[in-house]
Structures are given as structure tokens and as C-alpha cells.
C-alpha positions in Angstrom: 42.6 -25.1 20.3 39.1 -25.9 18.9 38.9 -26.8 15.2 36.5 -24.9 12.9 35.3 -28.3 11.6 33.6 -29.0 15.0 31.7 -25.7 14.8 30.6 -26.4 11.2 29.4 -29.8 12.2 27.4 -28.4 15.1 25.9 -25.8 12.8 24.8 -28.5 10.3 23.0 -30.4 13.1 21.2 -27.3 14.3 17.7 -27.1 13.0 16.0 -23.9 12.0 12.3 -23.4 11.7 11.0 -21.3 9.0 7.5 -19.8 9.1 6.6 -18.4 5.7 4.6 -15.2 5.6 2.1 -14.2 3.0 2.6 -10.9 1.3 -0.3 -9.4 -0.5 1.0 -7.4 -3.4 -2.2 -7.3 -5.4 -4.6 -4.6 -4.7 -7.6 -5.6 -2.6 -11.0 -5.3 -4.1 -13.5 -3.3 -2.3 -17.3 -3.3 -2.7 -17.8 -0.1 -0.8 -19.4 3.2 -2.0 -17.3 5.7 -3.9 -17.1 9.5 -3.6 -15.8 12.2 -5.9 -12.5 13.8 -4.8 -10.7 16.8 -6.3 -7.0 17.6 -6.3 -6.5 21.1 -4.9 -3.3 22.0 -6.6 -2.6 22.9 -10.2 -1.5 20.2 -12.6 -1.9 16.4 -12.7 -1.1 13.6 -10.3 -1.5 9.9 -10.1 -2.0 8.4 -6.6 -2.2 4.8 -5.4 -5.1 4.3 -2.9 -3.7 3.4 0.5 -6.5 1.0 1.2 -7.6 -0.5 -2.1 -4.3 -0.2 -4.0 -6.1 1.3 -7.0 -4.4 4.0 -9.0 -6.3 7.2 -9.3 -5.6 10.0 -11.8 -6.4 13.6 -10.8 -6.2 16.9 -12.6 -6.9 20.3 -11.2 -9.7 20.7 -13.7 -12.1 18.0 -12.5 -12.9 15.4 -9.9 -12.3 11.7 -9.8 -14.5 8.8 -8.4 -12.6 7.2 -5.5 -13.4 4.4 -3.0 -14.6 5.9 0.2 -11.8 4.3 2.3 -9.2 5.8 -0.1 -11.0 9.1 -0.1 -10.6 9.4 3.7 -6.8 9.0 3.4 -6.5 11.4 0.5 -8.6 14.1 2.1 -6.6 13.8 5.4 -3.4 14.5 3.4 -4.7 18.1 2.8 -4.0 17.8 -1.0 -7.5 16.7 -1.9 -11.1 17.6 -1.0 -14.3 15.6 -1.2 -16.8 17.0 -3.6 -20.4 16.9 -2.5 
């Protein structure tokens, strides 16, 4: 019968490679143009931009200036419209 100690010793000798990955948690800065976007439902909502990571605040009473890349995602959701 094999002893557990032999398996532990073999495990200690084994090498493991570790490749760290970089996680970007901070919002990315964009220098692109911005457009006005309006929330189509009644009330207020805060949304984090999918591309820039910025937080935008919307009310049904007005429009908010949003990075163009974020605006595309918001408008595609159907809850927002771009204001010309």
C-alpha cells in the first residue's frame, strides 16, 4: 500500500507556472466626440458606460452628454435615444 507521504513529496517537487493577468478596473479615458442621449422612460437612472466606464446620470426631463462609443451601446439597448 502506497503511503500518503510519497504523494505529498511528489507534489512538493512538482513545479507550477503562474502567468499573472492584468485586470483593468479603472475606467478608460477616451478622447472621442460626445453626443447627447435621452432616457426614454419616466424617472431617473444612473448607468456606467460599457466602453469608457464613466457613470452617466439621466432623467426623463433632459438629455446627458455621453461619449460616442457609450452612446452606441445605450441606444442599442432601446432605453435611450440620441438627440440631434
